[in-house]
C-alpha positions in Angstrom: -2.2 6.0 0.4 -5.2 4.6 -1.4 -4.3 1.8 -3.7 -7.7 1.7 -5.5 -6.9 4.4 -8.1 -6.8 3.4 -11.8 -3.4 3.4 -13.4 -2.8 3.9 -17.2 0.4 2.7 -18.8 2.7 5.4 -20.3 1.9 4.3 -23.8 -1.9 4.2 -23.0 -2.1 0.5 -24.1 -3.2 -0.9 -20.7 -5.2 0.3 -17.7 -5.2 -1.3 -14.3 -8.5 -1.0 -12.4 -10.3 -2.7 -9.5 -13.6 -4.5 -9.8 -16.3 -4.4 -7.1 -14.5 -7.3 -5.2 -11.3 -5.3 -5.2 -9.5 -7.6 -7.6 -7.2 -5.7 -10.1 -7.9 -6.1 -13.8 -5.4 -5.3 -16.5 -7.4 -4.2 -19.6 -5.8 -3.9 -23.0 -6.8 -0.8 -24.9 -8.6 -0.3 -27.2 -9.8 -4.0 -27.5 -10.9 -4.5 -23.9 -9.3 -7.9 -23.3 -8.8 -8.2 -19.5 -6.5 -10.2 -17.2 -7.1 -10.5 -13.5 -4.4 -10.3 -10.9 -4.4 -12.2 -7.6 -6.3 -11.2 -4.5 -4.9 -7.9 -3.0 -2.6 -7.3 -5.9 -2.4 -3.7 -7.3 -0.3 -2.2 -10.0 2.1 0.5 -8.8 3.8 1.2 -12.1 4.1 0.1 -15.8 7.2 0.4 -17.9 7.0 2.6 -21.0 5.5 -0.2 -23.1 3.3 -1.8 -20.5 5.3 -5.0 -20.9 6.5 -5.0 -17.2 4.6 -3.9 -14.1 5.4 -3.5 -10.4 2.7 -5.2 -8.4 2.1 -4.7 -4.7 0.4 -7.5 -2.7 0.0 -5.9 0.7 -1.6 -2.4 0.7 -5.0 -3.4 -0.7 -5.3 -6.2 1.9 -4.3 -3.9 4.7 -6.7 -1.2 3.6 -9.5 -3.7 3.6 -8.5 -5.3 6.9 -7.8 -8.7 5.2 -4.9 -11.1 5.7 -2.0 -10.5 3.4 -1.1 -13.4 1.0 1.8 -13.7 -1.4 4.6 -11.2 -2.0 5.0 -8.1 -4.1 6.7 -8.6 -7.4 7.9 -7.2 -10.7 6.1 -9.1 -13.4 6.2 -9.6 -17.2 2.6 -8.6 -18.1 2.4 -10.7 -21.3 3.6 -14.0 -19.8 2.7 -13.5 -16.1 6.3 -14.5 -15.2 7.8 -13.0 -12.1 11.0 -11.1 -12.9 11.8 -10.0 -9.4 10.2 -11.4 -6.2 10.0 -8.5 -3.7 9.4 -10.7 -0.7 8.7 -8.6 2.4 8.4 -5.3 0.5 5.3 -3.1 0.7 5.5 -1.1 -2.5 4.4 2.5 -2.0 5.7 3.8 -5.4 7.7 2.5 -8.3 9.3 3.7 -11.6 11.2 2.1 -14.4 14.5 3.2 -15.9 14.9 4.2 -19.5 14.9 1.6 -22.3 18.3 0.4 -23.6 19.4 -0.4 -27.1 16.8 -3.2 -27.7 14.0 -0.9 -26.4 13.4 -2.9 -23.2 13.7 -1.5 -19.7 16.5 -3.1 -17.6 16.0 -1.5 -14.2 13.1 -0.7 -11.8 13.1 1.5 -8.8 10.8 0.6 -5.9 10.0 2.8 -2.9 9.0 0.8 0.2 6.2 2.2 2.4 7.3 2.8 5.9 11.0 3.1 5.5 10.8 5.1 2.2 13.9 3.3 1.0 14.3 3.4 -2.8 15.9 0.2 -4.2 17.1 -0.3 -7.8 16.6 -3.8 -9.3 18.1 -5.3 -12.4 15.3 -6.9 -14.4 17.5 -9.3 -16.3 18.9 -10.9 -13.2 16.4 -10.0 -10.5 19.3 -8.7 -8.4 19.2 -5.7 -6.1 21.6 -3.2 -7.6 21.5 -0.4 -5.1 19.6 1.3 -2.3 19.4 4.9 -3.3 17.9 6.9 -0.4 15.4 6.8 2.4 12.2 8.8 2.1 10.8 10.7 -0.8 8.8 10.6 -3.9 10.4 9.1 -7.0 10.1 9.5 -10.8 12.2 8.7 -13.8 12.5 11.5 -16.4 14.5 10.7 -19.6 17.8 9.3 -18.2 17.5 10.5 -14.6 16.0 9.3 -11.4 14.4 12.2 -9.5 13.7 11.9 -5.8 12.2 14.5 -3.6 12.4 14.6 0.2 10.7 17.4 2.0 12.1 20.5 0.2 15.1 18.8 -1.4 15.2 17.5 -5.0 17.9 14.9 -5.8 18.7 13.9 -9.4 20.7 10.8 -10.3 22.1 10.1 -13.8 21.1 6.7 -15.0 
């Protein structure tokens, strides 16, 4: 899995790219204001409004043969605050749950590379709410979590 691909937020307000030194930049569209992430950090997913992002801190270092520093996390993009510390997790893929009444997302789903375990996190408390399944590709569509594994498709109501 190559972690150097650009990633555009669902609302097209932010794009995450890598510079020539493999440092991720979050660029606000259309104004172009940019914020740098830490060394080896790459964005795996944005919530619907680009307010929250899942950031992996391992894959980029491993792909470049560099020592891993820090831990993966779920971060508030505006403040830089860590909402969930994903210590020891190598994030392969991630998705966010649907927004609730106030318009904010309350849950995130993180698929760990290697084991393929999908874990659901509560963004308000930082707590792990559930381990869903091992292996697969995940996506959130409307009010459902969709996981595929080989030729099987599993849909969970959210």
